[in-house]
ROTOR-116946 format. One line per field, with one value per residue (C-alpha): z, x, y; chain; residue number from 1. Coordinates in Angstrom, 2 decimals. Layout:
c3 (Z | ...)
c1 (X | ...)
c2 (Y | ...)
lumlo (A | ...)
papa (NUM | ...)
//
This chain:
c3 (23.91 | 24.99 | 22.03 | 20.42 | 18.02 | 16.37 | 16.13 | 18.26 | 20.92 | 19.60 | 21.88 | 24.76 | 28.26 | 29.36 | 31.06 | 32.56 | 36.17 | 38.07 | 38.17 | 41.28 | 40.85 | 41.00 | 38.91 | 35.10 | 32.97 | 30.08 | 26.64 | 25.67 | 28.53 | 27.50 | 23.93 | 25.17 | 27.17 | 24.80 | 24.13 | 20.35 | 18.44 | 17.71 | 15.47 | 13.65 | 10.04 | 7.97 | 4.32 | 3.25 | 5.02 | 7.83 | 11.54 | 13.54 | 16.83 | 18.15 | 21.46 | 23.60 | 22.20 | 18.66 | 19.44 | 20.92 | 17.88 | 15.55 | 17.75 | 17.75 | 20.11 | 19.32 | 18.70 | 16.00 | 14.26 | 14.14 | 10.75 | 9.13 | 6.50 | 7.97 | 6.35 | 6.21 | 2.91 | 3.57 | 0.26 | 0.11 | -3.11 | -2.67 | -2.27 | -0.59 | -3.92 | -4.00 | -0.56 | -0.27 | 1.57 | 4.66 | 4.72 | 7.71 | 6.14 | 3.91 | 6.80 | 7.75 | 5.66 | 6.16 | 5.64 | 6.23 | 8.58 | 8.55 | 11.45 | 10.60 | 8.28 | 8.43 | 10.56 | 9.50 | 10.84 | 9.54 | 10.87 | 10.45 | 10.60 | 10.25 | 9.33 | 9.94 | 9.05 | 12.08 | 12.61 | 11.96 | 10.33 | 7.17 | 6.47 | 9.50 | 9.75 | 12.86 | 12.45 | 14.87 | 14.24 | 15.74 | 15.06 | 13.08 | 12.02 | 13.85 | 12.85 | 9.17 | 9.23 | 10.72 | 7.98 | 5.29 | 6.77 | 6.76 | 3.18 | 2.16 | 3.62 | 1.76 | -1.54 | -1.24 | -0.85 | -4.19 | -5.81 | -4.89 | -7.61 | -9.91 | -10.57 | -13.05 | -11.90 | -8.33 | -8.93 | -10.01 | -7.01 | -4.47 | -6.10 | -5.77 | -2.15 | -1.38 | -2.96 | -0.83 | 2.29 | 1.16 | 0.61 | 3.71 | 6.26 | 4.68 | 4.75 | 3.07 | 1.40 | 1.37 | 0.22 | -0.09 | -0.46 | -1.15 | -1.42 | -4.86 | -6.75 | -4.98 | -1.59 | -0.39 | -1.30 | -1.09 | -3.95 | -4.09 | -5.64 | -4.66 | -3.68 | -3.44 | -2.83 | -3.85 | -7.40 | -8.40 | -8.14 | -10.06 | -7.75 | -4.49 | -3.08 | -4.15 | -2.23 | 0.71 | 0.91 | 0.68 | 3.67 | 5.55 | 4.69 | 6.21 | 9.46 | 9.01 | 11.10 | 8.82 | 11.03 | 8.29 | 8.37 | 12.10 | 11.41 | 8.68 | 10.71 | 14.02 | 12.38 | 14.62 | 13.69 | 14.32 | 14.98 | 15.03 | 16.12 | 14.44 | 12.02 | 9.24 | 11.61 | 12.78 | 9.23 | 8.02 | 10.70 | 10.11 | 7.41 | 6.91 | 5.25 | 2.80 | -0.33 | 0.32 | 1.63 | -1.73 | -2.17 | 1.36 | 1.29 | -1.62 | 0.82 | 3.97 | 6.68 | 10.27 | 11.95 | 10.36 | 10.80 | 9.25 | 9.38 | 8.17 | 5.62 | 7.20 | 5.26 | 7.24 | 9.94 | 7.68 | 6.59 | 2.91 | 2.77 | 4.50 | 4.46 | 5.19 | 6.14 | 6.18 | 8.25 | 7.49 | 10.12 | 13.07 | 12.74 | 15.61 | 15.36 | 17.95 | 18.52 | 15.87 | 13.32 | 14.02 | 13.65 | 10.22 | 9.18 | 10.33 | 8.39 | 5.19 | 5.66 | 5.92 | 2.66 | 0.99 | 2.32 | 0.88 | -2.50 | -2.44 | -1.41 | -4.10 | -6.74 | -5.54 | -5.71 | -9.21 | -10.30 | -8.88 | -10.68 | -13.95 | -13.49 | -12.86 | -16.00 | -18.05 | -16.70 | -17.51 | -20.98 | -21.62 | -20.51 | -22.79 | -25.74 | -25.07 | -25.02 | -28.21 | -29.96 | -28.96 | -29.94 | -33.38 | -34.79 | -33.23 | -34.41 | -37.89 | -38.23 | -37.03 | -39.79 | -42.37 | -41.13 | -41.45 | -45.01 | -45.88 | -44.31 | -46.38 | -49.51 | -48.46 | -47.92 | -51.34 | -52.95 | -51.21 | -52.91 | -56.26 | -58.00 | -59.92 | -57.69 | -59.01 | -59.84 | -57.92 | -54.69 | -55.15 | -55.86 | -52.83 | -50.45 | -51.93 | -51.49 | -47.86 | -47.14 | -48.79 | -46.75 | -43.52 | -44.18 | -45.00 | -41.79 | -39.79 | -41.42 | -40.65 | -37.03 | -36.62 | -38.07 | -35.76 | -32.75 | -33.74 | -33.78 | -30.38 | -28.91 | -30.33 | -29.94 | -29.94 | -33.43 | -34.56 | -33.25 | -34.82 | -38.15 | -37.17 | -34.41 | -36.90 | -38.48 | -35.09 | -33.91 | -37.20 | -36.96 | -33.40 | -34.39 | -37.30 | -35.02 | -32.56 | -35.38 | -36.53 | -33.00 | -31.82 | -34.80 | -33.25 | -36.00 | -35.92 | -37.51 | -37.22 | -38.12 | -38.10 | -38.30 | -39.11 | -37.00 | -35.90 | -37.52 | -34.84 | -32.05 | -30.78 | -30.69 | -26.88 | -26.49 | -29.30 | -27.46 | -24.32 | -26.41 | -28.18 | -24.83 | -23.67 | -26.77 | -26.43 | -22.79 | -23.73 | -26.45 | -24.05 | -21.64 | -24.46 | -25.49 | -21.91 | -20.48 | -23.01 | -25.19 | -28.04 | -31.82 | -33.11 | -31.88 | -33.26 | -32.72 | -33.41 | -33.09 | -34.17 | -33.03 | -32.16 | -30.31 | -29.81 | -28.02 | -29.10 | -28.59 | -28.84 | -28.30 | -28.16 | -28.16 | -28.25 | -28.54 | -25.68 | -22.34 | -20.83 | -18.18 | -15.15 | -16.39 | -17.44 | -14.00 | -11.93 | -8.44 | -8.55 | -5.77 | -7.61 | -11.38 | -11.21 | -9.04 | -11.75 | -12.73 | -16.42 | -15.76 | -13.41 | -16.02 | -18.67 | -16.41 | -15.39 | -19.04 | -19.84 | -16.70 | -17.67 | -20.46 | -18.53 | -20.02 | -18.69 | -19.38 | -19.03 | -18.92 | -18.93 | -20.57 | -23.99 | -24.37 | -26.40 | -25.48 | -24.67 | -23.15 | -24.20 | -23.26 | -24.08 | -23.70 | -24.14 | -24.07 | -24.75 | -27.22 | -25.98 | -26.91 | -28.59 | -27.61 | -30.19 | -28.97 | -29.89 | -27.30 | -24.54 | -25.51 | -25.48 | -22.13 | -22.55 | -22.07 | -18.44 | -15.68 | -14.30 | -16.06 | -13.98 | -13.46 | -13.68 | -16.31 | -14.77 | -12.98)
c1 (48.42 | 48.74 | 49.51 | 46.58 | 47.87 | 51.10 | 52.56 | 54.42 | 53.23 | 51.55 | 53.62 | 56.07 | 54.78 | 54.72 | 58.02 | 57.32 | 56.78 | 53.71 | 50.80 | 48.92 | 46.38 | 48.93 | 51.54 | 51.54 | 49.37 | 50.96 | 49.85 | 49.18 | 46.71 | 45.01 | 44.63 | 43.23 | 40.48 | 39.79 | 36.06 | 36.56 | 37.81 | 41.54 | 43.11 | 46.36 | 46.02 | 48.79 | 49.57 | 47.17 | 44.28 | 44.03 | 43.59 | 46.85 | 45.71 | 42.44 | 41.40 | 38.41 | 36.12 | 36.96 | 36.25 | 32.89 | 32.03 | 32.85 | 30.77 | 33.54 | 36.34 | 39.75 | 41.24 | 38.60 | 39.40 | 43.19 | 44.29 | 40.90 | 40.21 | 39.26 | 36.52 | 38.70 | 39.99 | 43.56 | 44.22 | 42.99 | 40.97 | 38.86 | 39.18 | 37.15 | 35.47 | 33.79 | 32.24 | 28.47 | 26.36 | 26.12 | 29.74 | 31.85 | 35.11 | 38.03 | 39.92 | 37.12 | 35.74 | 32.77 | 32.64 | 30.12 | 30.88 | 28.75 | 29.67 | 26.93 | 24.03 | 21.32 | 23.49 | 25.32 | 26.69 | 28.58 | 31.95 | 33.44 | 37.21 | 40.55 | 43.87 | 47.52 | 50.69 | 52.54 | 55.80 | 58.81 | 56.77 | 55.01 | 53.56 | 51.29 | 48.41 | 46.63 | 42.85 | 40.55 | 36.88 | 33.43 | 29.88 | 27.85 | 25.02 | 22.29 | 23.75 | 23.98 | 20.50 | 19.14 | 20.87 | 19.42 | 15.95 | 16.15 | 17.43 | 14.66 | 11.99 | 13.48 | 13.75 | 10.23 | 8.93 | 10.53 | 9.11 | 5.57 | 5.84 | 8.46 | 6.91 | 4.07 | 1.31 | 0.35 | 1.68 | 5.09 | 5.18 | 4.34 | 6.73 | 9.50 | 8.58 | 8.64 | 12.11 | 13.36 | 12.20 | 13.85 | 17.19 | 17.07 | 16.17 | 17.46 | 13.96 | 13.08 | 9.93 | 7.41 | 3.78 | 1.62 | -2.10 | -4.86 | -8.63 | -9.97 | -12.44 | -15.40 | -13.90 | -14.65 | -11.49 | -7.73 | -5.28 | -1.47 | -0.40 | 3.28 | 5.76 | 9.45 | 11.14 | 8.12 | 7.25 | 3.70 | 1.12 | -2.09 | -4.14 | -2.59 | -5.87 | -7.78 | -5.28 | -5.37 | -9.15 | -8.85 | -6.51 | -9.00 | -11.77 | -9.69 | -9.41 | -6.11 | -5.79 | -5.01 | -3.12 | -3.07 | -6.88 | -6.67 | -4.30 | -6.61 | -9.82 | -8.37 | -6.17 | -3.28 | 0.04 | 0.38 | 3.73 | 4.00 | 7.30 | 8.31 | 5.41 | 6.86 | 7.53 | 3.91 | 2.54 | 4.76 | 3.34 | -0.29 | -2.08 | -4.68 | -1.91 | -1.00 | -2.29 | 0.31 | 3.20 | 4.97 | 4.49 | 5.57 | 8.38 | 10.14 | 11.82 | 13.85 | 11.94 | 10.82 | 9.04 | 6.06 | 4.60 | 1.49 | 0.86 | -2.42 | -2.41 | -4.61 | -6.16 | -8.19 | -9.07 | -10.00 | -8.02 | -7.11 | -4.67 | -1.96 | 1.85 | 3.22 | 6.89 | 8.57 | 11.77 | 14.86 | 15.90 | 17.64 | 15.81 | 13.63 | 10.99 | 11.86 | 10.72 | 13.00 | 11.96 | 8.32 | 8.90 | 10.40 | 7.47 | 4.98 | 6.84 | 6.88 | 3.22 | 2.42 | 4.31 | 2.35 | -0.93 | -0.03 | 0.67 | -2.67 | -4.53 | -2.78 | -3.71 | -7.32 | -7.54 | -6.04 | -8.56 | -11.42 | -10.10 | -9.87 | -13.42 | -14.65 | -12.86 | -14.35 | -17.84 | -17.52 | -16.21 | -19.12 | -21.57 | -19.92 | -20.00 | -23.65 | -24.43 | -22.43 | -24.14 | -27.53 | -26.73 | -25.36 | -25.50 | -28.78 | -30.55 | -29.04 | -30.00 | -33.48 | -33.63 | -32.53 | -35.32 | -37.85 | -36.72 | -37.03 | -40.48 | -41.56 | -40.43 | -42.55 | -45.57 | -45.17 | -44.78 | -47.88 | -50.10 | -49.71 | -49.01 | -45.96 | -43.42 | -41.87 | -38.22 | -37.40 | -38.83 | -36.89 | -33.70 | -34.18 | -34.82 | -31.90 | -29.59 | -30.67 | -30.20 | -26.77 | -25.69 | -26.97 | -25.29 | -21.97 | -22.23 | -22.95 | -19.99 | -17.69 | -18.88 | -18.33 | -14.84 | -14.02 | -15.28 | -13.11 | -10.16 | -11.18 | -11.65 | -8.32 | -6.01 | -2.90 | -3.59 | -4.66 | -1.58 | 0.67 | -0.71 | -0.06 | -0.95 | -2.35 | -4.70 | -5.97 | -6.75 | -8.41 | -10.63 | -11.60 | -12.35 | -14.53 | -16.47 | -17.05 | -18.26 | -20.76 | -22.12 | -22.14 | -21.77 | -18.60 | -16.24 | -12.53 | -9.40 | -6.45 | -3.06 | -0.19 | 3.44 | 6.58 | 8.18 | 5.11 | 6.55 | 9.27 | 6.73 | 6.78 | 3.40 | 3.40 | 3.89 | 1.42 | -1.25 | -0.86 | -0.95 | -4.07 | -5.85 | -4.74 | -6.35 | -9.43 | -9.92 | -9.53 | -12.20 | -14.53 | -14.27 | -15.01 | -18.13 | -19.30 | -18.54 | -17.40 | -20.50 | -18.05 | -18.51 | -15.01 | -11.87 | -8.35 | -5.72 | -2.07 | 0.56 | 4.15 | 7.72 | 9.74 | 13.09 | 13.09 | 9.73 | 6.23 | 3.82 | 0.04 | -2.40 | -6.19 | -8.04 | -11.79 | -13.95 | -16.27 | -17.14 | -13.71 | -12.53 | -13.48 | -17.00 | -17.46 | -16.32 | -18.07 | -18.65 | -15.69 | -13.19 | -10.17 | -9.93 | -7.00 | -8.72 | -10.93 | -10.23 | -9.82 | -7.36 | -5.32 | -5.27 | -3.96 | -1.15 | -0.19 | 0.06 | 2.34 | 4.47 | 5.06 | 7.28 | 8.72 | 6.27 | 3.74 | 0.15 | -0.91 | -4.59 | -5.84 | -8.08 | -7.30 | -6.72 | -9.89 | -12.33 | -12.36 | -9.81 | -6.41 | -4.93 | -1.23 | 0.90 | 4.68 | 6.50 | 10.25 | 11.20 | 13.68 | 17.33 | 18.74 | 22.35 | 24.21 | 24.79 | 28.47 | 29.00 | 27.49 | 29.45 | 32.93 | 34.63 | 37.13 | 34.28 | 33.97 | 35.93 | 37.28 | 37.08 | 35.41 | 36.99 | 33.68 | 31.16 | 28.38 | 25.86)
c2 (-5.54 | -9.18 | -11.34 | -13.21 | -15.85 | -14.82 | -11.33 | -8.79 | -6.42 | -3.28 | -1.03 | -1.17 | -0.44 | 3.17 | 4.01 | 7.39 | 8.29 | 7.17 | 9.55 | 10.67 | 7.83 | 5.04 | 3.27 | 3.75 | 1.46 | -0.39 | 0.77 | -2.84 | -3.11 | 0.12 | -1.18 | -4.47 | -2.74 | 0.20 | 0.83 | 0.56 | -2.44 | -2.53 | -5.14 | -5.86 | -7.06 | -8.62 | -7.93 | -10.71 | -8.97 | -11.54 | -10.95 | -11.17 | -9.68 | -8.21 | -6.70 | -7.65 | -4.94 | -6.01 | -9.64 | -8.65 | -6.50 | -9.40 | -11.75 | -14.38 | -15.39 | -13.96 | -17.38 | -18.01 | -14.73 | -14.90 | -16.18 | -15.47 | -12.75 | -9.39 | -7.25 | -4.14 | -2.74 | -1.66 | 0.14 | 3.72 | 3.51 | 6.57 | 10.29 | 12.98 | 13.76 | 10.33 | 10.59 | 10.44 | 12.98 | 10.76 | 9.53 | 10.57 | 11.65 | 10.78 | 9.13 | 6.73 | 3.90 | 1.58 | -2.17 | -4.95 | -7.84 | -10.98 | -13.25 | -15.76 | -16.56 | -13.93 | -11.62 | -8.54 | -5.30 | -2.29 | -1.14 | 2.32 | 1.99 | 3.77 | 2.20 | 3.06 | 1.08 | -0.30 | 1.66 | -0.49 | -3.24 | -2.00 | -5.43 | -4.98 | -2.51 | -1.29 | -0.92 | 0.92 | 0.18 | 0.67 | -0.56 | 2.00 | -0.32 | 1.60 | 4.96 | 4.05 | 2.54 | 5.77 | 7.75 | 5.50 | 5.87 | 9.65 | 9.59 | 7.17 | 9.45 | 12.43 | 10.54 | 9.16 | 12.72 | 13.58 | 10.46 | 11.55 | 14.18 | 12.67 | 9.27 | 8.86 | 6.52 | 5.65 | 2.12 | 3.44 | 5.80 | 3.10 | 0.62 | 3.21 | 3.87 | 0.13 | -0.16 | 2.74 | 0.91 | -2.31 | -0.60 | 1.59 | -1.07 | -4.29 | -5.70 | -8.97 | -7.65 | -4.81 | -4.70 | -1.58 | -2.29 | 0.21 | 0.09 | -0.74 | 1.47 | -0.15 | 0.71 | -2.82 | -4.74 | -4.33 | -4.57 | -4.60 | -1.30 | -1.35 | -4.03 | -4.85 | -8.17 | -10.24 | -11.16 | -10.30 | -13.09 | -12.33 | -14.58 | -13.38 | -12.11 | -15.18 | -17.30 | -14.89 | -15.15 | -18.93 | -18.85 | -16.69 | -19.12 | -21.91 | -19.97 | -18.10 | -14.94 | -11.96 | -9.51 | -6.86 | -6.76 | -6.08 | -3.17 | -1.85 | -2.08 | -0.86 | 1.82 | 0.76 | -0.88 | -4.62 | -6.31 | -10.11 | -11.77 | -15.04 | -14.71 | -16.88 | -19.76 | -19.78 | -19.46 | -22.27 | -24.58 | -23.52 | -25.62 | -22.89 | -20.81 | -23.59 | -21.70 | -18.96 | -21.07 | -20.96 | -17.21 | -16.27 | -18.83 | -17.11 | -14.72 | -15.28 | -13.45 | -13.78 | -10.86 | -9.08 | -5.60 | -4.05 | -0.30 | 1.31 | 4.12 | 6.76 | 9.65 | 12.18 | 9.67 | 6.76 | 3.72 | 3.83 | 0.94 | -1.04 | -1.16 | -4.64 | -5.09 | -8.51 | -8.46 | -10.54 | -13.11 | -11.50 | -8.17 | -7.01 | -4.29 | -1.63 | 1.93 | 3.45 | 0.87 | 1.56 | 5.31 | 4.65 | 2.43 | 5.07 | 7.78 | 5.72 | 4.75 | 8.44 | 9.07 | 6.27 | 7.70 | 11.12 | 9.49 | 7.64 | 10.80 | 12.83 | 10.25 | 10.24 | 14.03 | 14.03 | 11.41 | 13.49 | 16.56 | 14.63 | 13.31 | 16.86 | 18.08 | 15.23 | 15.94 | 19.65 | 18.80 | 16.44 | 19.12 | 21.65 | 19.25 | 18.47 | 22.21 | 22.81 | 19.89 | 21.22 | 24.80 | 23.95 | 20.44 | 19.32 | 22.46 | 22.22 | 18.55 | 19.49 | 22.11 | 19.51 | 17.25 | 20.05 | 20.74 | 17.04 | 16.98 | 19.98 | 18.17 | 15.20 | 17.41 | 18.97 | 15.56 | 14.21 | 16.78 | 15.00 | 18.27 | 19.25 | 21.00 | 24.20 | 23.81 | 26.97 | 25.51 | 22.27 | 24.21 | 26.46 | 23.53 | 21.59 | 24.58 | 25.02 | 21.32 | 21.45 | 24.48 | 22.93 | 19.58 | 21.26 | 23.27 | 20.13 | 18.39 | 21.34 | 21.41 | 17.68 | 17.92 | 20.82 | 18.89 | 15.94 | 18.34 | 19.60 | 16.12 | 14.94 | 17.94 | 15.77 | 14.46 | 17.94 | 19.71 | 17.10 | 18.28 | 21.88 | 24.34 | 26.83 | 24.27 | 23.09 | 26.62 | 27.57 | 24.47 | 25.37 | 28.96 | 27.77 | 25.43 | 28.27 | 30.54 | 27.90 | 27.53 | 31.12 | 33.47 | 34.92 | 36.11 | 35.21 | 36.55 | 34.15 | 35.64 | 33.16 | 34.26 | 32.34 | 29.64 | 27.68 | 24.55 | 24.61 | 24.03 | 20.43 | 18.59 | 18.36 | 22.10 | 22.79 | 20.82 | 22.94 | 26.14 | 24.85 | 24.41 | 27.88 | 29.39 | 27.16 | 28.22 | 31.88 | 31.48 | 29.64 | 32.58 | 35.05 | 33.12 | 32.78 | 36.21 | 38.81 | 39.48 | 40.09 | 40.22 | 39.59 | 37.82 | 38.28 | 35.59 | 36.44 | 33.72 | 33.30 | 32.76 | 35.80 | 36.00 | 32.22 | 32.33 | 31.38 | 34.25 | 33.86 | 36.71 | 36.29 | 39.64 | 40.37 | 43.47 | 42.57 | 44.10 | 43.66 | 41.26 | 43.34 | 44.03 | 40.42 | 39.20 | 41.84 | 40.48 | 38.10 | 38.78 | 37.37 | 37.25 | 34.85 | 32.24 | 30.70 | 27.10 | 27.97 | 30.82 | 28.65 | 25.88 | 28.28 | 29.49 | 25.95 | 24.86 | 27.78 | 27.33 | 23.70 | 25.04 | 27.97 | 30.45 | 32.95 | 33.99 | 37.63 | 38.60 | 42.16 | 44.78 | 46.23 | 49.94 | 50.50 | 47.73 | 44.06 | 41.70 | 40.39 | 37.00 | 36.80 | 33.66 | 33.72 | 30.38 | 30.01 | 27.31 | 24.69 | 25.13 | 22.04 | 21.19 | 19.05 | 15.51 | 15.74 | 18.48 | 16.36 | 13.25 | 14.80 | 14.03 | 16.85 | 19.33 | 18.24 | 19.96 | 16.67 | 13.30 | 10.61 | 7.20 | 5.36 | 6.54 | 4.45 | 6.72)
lumlo (A | A | A | A | A | A | A | A | A | A | A | A | A | A | A | A | A | A | A | A | A | A | A | A | A | A | A | A | A | A | A | A | A | A | A | A | A | A | A | A | A | A | A | A | A | A | A | A | A | A | A | A | A | A | A | A | A | A | A | A | A | A | A | A | A | A | A | A | A | A | A | A | A | A | A | A | A | A | A | A | A | A | A | A | A | A | A | A | A | A | A | A | A | A | A | A | A | A | A | A | A | A | A | A | A | A | A | A | A | A | A | A | A | A | A | A | A | A | A | A | A | A | A | A | A | A | A | A | A | A | A | A | A | A | A | A | A | A | A | A | A | A | A | A | A | A | A | A | A | A | A | A | A | A | A | A | A | A | A | A | A | A | A | A | A | A | A | A | A | A | A | A | A | A | A | A | A | A | A | A | A | A | A | A | A | A | A | A | A | A | A | A | A | A | A | A | A | A | A | A | A | A | A | A | A | A | A | A | A | A | A | A | A | A | A | A | A | A | A | A | A | A | A | A | A | A | A | A | A | A | A | A | A | A | A | A | A | A | A | A | A | A | A | A | A | A | A | A | A | A | A | A | A | A | A | A | A | A | A | A | A | A | A | A | A | A | A | A | A | A | A | A | A | A | A | A | A | A | A | A | A | A | A | A | A | A | A | A | A | A | A | A | A | A | A | A | A | A | A | A | A | A | A | A | A | A | A | A | A | A | A | A | A | A | A | A | A | A | A | A | A | A | A | A | A | A | A | A | A | A | A | A | A | A | A | A | A | A | A | A | A | A | A | A | A | A | A | A | A | A | A | A | A | A | A | A | A | A | A | A | A | A | A | A | A | A | A | A | A | A | A | A | A | A | A | A | A | A | A | A | A | A | A | A | A | A | A | A | A | A | A | A | A | A | A | A | A | A | A | A | A | A | A | A | A | A | A | A | A | A | A | A | A | A | A | A | A | A | A | A | A | A | A | A | A | A | A | A | A | A | A | A | A | A | A | A | A | A | A | A | A | A | A | A | A | A | A | A | A | A | A | A | A | A | A | A | A | A | A | A | A | A | A | A | A | A | A | A | A | A | A | A | A | A | A | A | A | A | A | A | A | A | A | A | A | A | A | A | A | A | A | A | A | A | A | A | A | A | A | A | A | A | A | A | A | A | A | A | A | A | A | A | A | A | A | A | A | A | A | A | A | A | A | A | A | A | A | A | A | A | A | A | A | A | A | A | A | A | A | A | A | A | A | A | A)
papa (1 | 2 | 3 | 4 | 5 | 6 | 7 | 8 | 9 | 10 | 11 | 12 | 13 | 14 | 15 | 16 | 17 | 18 | 19 | 20 | 21 | 22 | 23 | 24 | 25 | 26 | 27 | 28 | 29 | 30 | 31 | 32 | 33 | 34 | 35 | 36 | 37 | 38 | 39 | 40 | 41 | 42 | 43 | 44 | 45 | 46 | 47 | 48 | 49 | 50 | 51 | 52 | 53 | 54 | 55 | 56 | 57 | 58 | 59 | 60 | 61 | 62 | 63 | 64 | 65 | 66 | 67 | 68 | 69 | 70 | 71 | 72 | 73 | 74 | 75 | 76 | 77 | 78 | 79 | 80 | 81 | 82 | 83 | 84 | 85 | 86 | 87 | 88 | 89 | 90 | 91 | 92 | 93 | 94 | 95 | 96 | 97 | 98 | 99 | 100 | 101 | 102 | 103 | 104 | 105 | 106 | 107 | 108 | 109 | 110 | 111 | 112 | 113 | 114 | 115 | 116 | 117 | 118 | 119 | 120 | 121 | 122 | 123 | 124 | 125 | 126 | 127 | 128 | 129 | 130 | 131 | 132 | 133 | 134 | 135 | 136 | 137 | 138 | 139 | 140 | 141 | 142 | 143 | 144 | 145 | 146 | 147 | 148 | 149 | 150 | 151 | 152 | 153 | 154 | 155 | 156 | 157 | 158 | 159 | 160 | 161 | 162 | 163 | 164 | 165 | 166 | 167 | 168 | 169 | 170 | 171 | 172 | 173 | 174 | 175 | 176 | 177 | 178 | 179 | 180 | 181 | 182 | 183 | 184 | 185 | 186 | 187 | 188 | 189 | 190 | 191 | 192 | 193 | 194 | 195 | 196 | 197 | 198 | 199 | 200 | 201 | 202 | 203 | 204 | 205 | 206 | 207 | 208 | 209 | 210 | 211 | 212 | 213 | 214 | 215 | 216 | 217 | 218 | 219 | 220 | 221 | 222 | 223 | 224 | 225 | 226 | 227 | 228 | 229 | 230 | 231 | 232 | 233 | 234 | 235 | 236 | 237 | 238 | 239 | 240 | 241 | 242 | 243 | 244 | 245 | 246 | 247 | 248 | 249 | 250 | 251 | 252 | 253 | 254 | 255 | 256 | 257 | 258 | 259 | 260 | 261 | 262 | 263 | 264 | 265 | 266 | 267 | 268 | 269 | 270 | 271 | 272 | 273 | 274 | 275 | 276 | 277 | 278 | 279 | 280 | 281 | 282 | 283 | 284 | 285 | 286 | 287 | 288 | 289 | 290 | 291 | 292 | 293 | 294 | 295 | 296 | 297 | 298 | 299 | 300 | 301 | 302 | 303 | 304 | 305 | 306 | 307 | 308 | 309 | 310 | 311 | 312 | 313 | 314 | 315 | 316 | 317 | 318 | 319 | 320 | 321 | 322 | 323 | 324 | 325 | 326 | 327 | 328 | 329 | 330 | 331 | 332 | 333 | 334 | 335 | 336 | 337 | 338 | 339 | 340 | 341 | 342 | 343 | 344 | 345 | 346 | 347 | 348 | 349 | 350 | 351 | 352 | 353 | 354 | 355 | 356 | 357 | 358 | 359 | 360 | 361 | 362 | 363 | 364 | 365 | 366 | 367 | 368 | 369 | 370 | 371 | 372 | 373 | 374 | 375 | 376 | 377 | 378 | 379 | 380 | 381 | 382 | 383 | 384 | 385 | 386 | 387 | 388 | 389 | 390 | 391 | 392 | 393 | 394 | 395 | 396 | 397 | 398 | 399 | 400 | 401 | 402 | 403 | 404 | 405 | 406 | 407 | 408 | 409 | 410 | 411 | 412 | 413 | 414 | 415 | 416 | 417 | 418 | 419 | 420 | 421 | 422 | 423 | 424 | 425 | 426 | 427 | 428 | 429 | 430 | 431 | 432 | 433 | 434 | 435 | 436 | 437 | 438 | 439 | 440 | 441 | 442 | 443 | 444 | 445 | 446 | 447 | 448 | 449 | 450 | 451 | 452 | 453 | 454 | 455 | 456 | 457 | 458 | 459 | 460 | 461 | 462 | 463 | 464 | 465 | 466 | 467 | 468 | 469 | 470 | 471 | 472 | 473 | 474 | 475 | 476 | 477 | 478 | 479 | 480 | 481 | 482 | 483 | 484 | 485 | 486 | 487 | 488 | 489 | 490 | 491 | 492 | 493 | 494 | 495 | 496 | 497 | 498 | 499 | 500 | 501 | 502 | 503 | 504 | 505 | 506 | 507 | 508 | 509 | 510 | 511 | 512 | 513 | 514 | 515 | 516 | 517 | 518 | 519 | 520 | 521 | 522 | 523 | 524 | 525 | 526 | 527 | 528 | 529 | 530 | 531 | 532 | 533 | 534 | 535 | 536 | 537 | 538 | 539 | 540 | 541 | 542 | 543 | 544 | 545)
//
């Protein structure tokens, strides 16, 4: 290699015989014109020599690079065990090179000490910026799919998705906007890079009123992506955008892209991407934006469906409560009113009222009022199962059974075994609703007289069995094609599966139906076992996750 700055030749010229194509080519000349970058680094980590490809990759002349720090880490400070899923191998490392402000690229490189001069190191490197970016995009799409089910609220999900985009594509900022409940306005439901401004939309509408062109509205209405080069420069010069100059000026960005969130052919929101200076939106970038917008649309659609399901459950619960109130409490209060009215009629006659009549009416009013009070207390238990189950699963189920008896006349036998105090309140609440759903089905379909509820902990598992003496599940559901397809039965199974349990529903040997839930209790591992490093197969150098 011809010398650049100070340093020796990398290798002597080839001294063998000439080949059939002509005279031999010197190894130094081959290194100079190799397609990959080749450089020599001294013990201080500074460039000594660099070939033409390396100079082009670093975007600087060779004479400017010689004597300057190189980005390559010469010490092998990693092993194959620390490699990530997308890393290339233990012999190749990756570094970041920033030739100028707002510019950056990633080099994959290999190093080898120079024979005869251990203070010098030969480095072969190549540009893997696009390759690594593509890998990060694929990983971001995969991780965002997991976050659709792992995150809690829609805001947390979309915030996580925006952060994935920011990390994968080195964007300056991301906004994810969705329609509000009225379906007439947009609201920011996820963002990364920007800090949240409560009056963002007020300022945005002020800009629109001044005549500012909102490209994201075009993307939303036309259901097509919009890409605007040099967007920040034009906004900065436009006085109609003055209300948002401070907000948009918090980040260093240039190009802008807006992609609609489409759900079944309709626009449900927008994904806005703000690109750092030097980034250009090409075909691959647009493919990534479209993929992430599709993930965001799936999250929004999933949240909407869950909300609709919750609303349906609330509506059905309100209808059931209204029916129960009418069947029990309303009628009992009406009876109390009739008894009070009869007392008034007797008093209006001006005659002495027999003590026996007063005692009988008072007893009836007392019984009715106690029944109403018991029903109301049971309904409070039912409406607040969390508080009820914190006091005890057995008490909550007995209260529900008593309420059902008062409304329907159905007789209950509740048999509680040992170990129920070991059931956590969260698990107890799900078990409570499994039993409640089983009793609702008995009242609605079974035409039963008695119900027996057995529950207890056996073999480190909570077992609950609800059995009735009614018509049996197949007779009660005659005409149904699939007994397991009902909403209530699915809900019971889902609540049990949440804890790794099962629900079995079938006919009893004599008459009626049995609903049996078996849920394993969690195994508690002592904290001391988890905190002892000698229990691990190999100690880690860095305990930080």
